[in-house]
N, C-alpha and C positions, 0 to 999 in steps of 0.2 A: 235211208233211215240213219241216222246219226248215232254211232256208239256214245252209249255214257261211258263217262272219265272212268277211269282206272283210280281205286282209293286203296290207300295202306292204312290196316286195321293194326291198332294197339291196345293192349288190355292192362289195368292193371286190378290184380288178382285180391283178392281179402287178406291174404297173406303176405303180400306183397307191398315194396314199397317204390318200385318203378313201371312202370308201362312197359310190357314188351310186346314186341311185333307177333302178331299171329297168323297174319294172312292178309290177303286182297280182295277187291270186290269191284264191282262194277254197279256205279248209283248217277243217280241225276242230281243230286247236290247233297251238301254234305250231310243234313237232316235224315236223310234217305238213309247216307250211307251209313249212320249213327245206328240208326232201327234195323239196317239190315245187318250189321253188325252183331247188335244184340242177339236179334234171331238166330244167325250162325256161328257166332264163337262164344255165348254163354248163355248157353241151354240150360246148364246144371247150376246155374245162380252163382256161378264161382267169378263173377267181375265186379267192381267197384267204381271203374269209371273207364270210358272206353276215348280213345281219341282215333281221330282219322284225318287223313292226309293227303291230297292227290298226289296221285305218285310222280306226276308232271314237275310239281311243286319239290322234288327231293333233289336237292344237290350231293352228289357222293363222292367221292377220291377215287382213284384205281388203283387196284393193287399193284401197280405197276412204280404208282408213286411212293410207295412204303417206307424206302429208305430217304428219301428228301422230306418224308413227312415225321417219319417215328425217330431216325436214327438220332437226331440233334437233341430228341430229351434223353438218351441212354449215357449221356456221360456226364448227366446232371443227377448225380445219386440222392441228392436233398430232395429230389420230387418223387421220392419213392419212399412210404413209411416204413421203411424196414428200421430205421434207427429210436423211433419213437416205442414207449410201452404202454399198450390202452388199456384203462382204467377199468376194471369191469362193470363197473355202474355203467360204459358209456354201449348204448345198444346202437342195432345197425351200421355198424362202421365196417 
């Protein structure tokens, strides 16, 4: 018997603006993965949106690549929002 692929599950909560990784599950296809994710991860009606992605389709950097990937940004202080005053009217920033 062939094993179903592993899916990563991301849920957007009612009070959040971004999807957050909540876990993994096995399913035959995306539709089944969404239904199973709903049953498994949103039992208390806390979600408004579900994303599923096959684990095999995720490309990730290695922690060993941290210096090469992230150190060049450290010398570009203009990329960090420490120089700007954020008006009170701006929400969710």
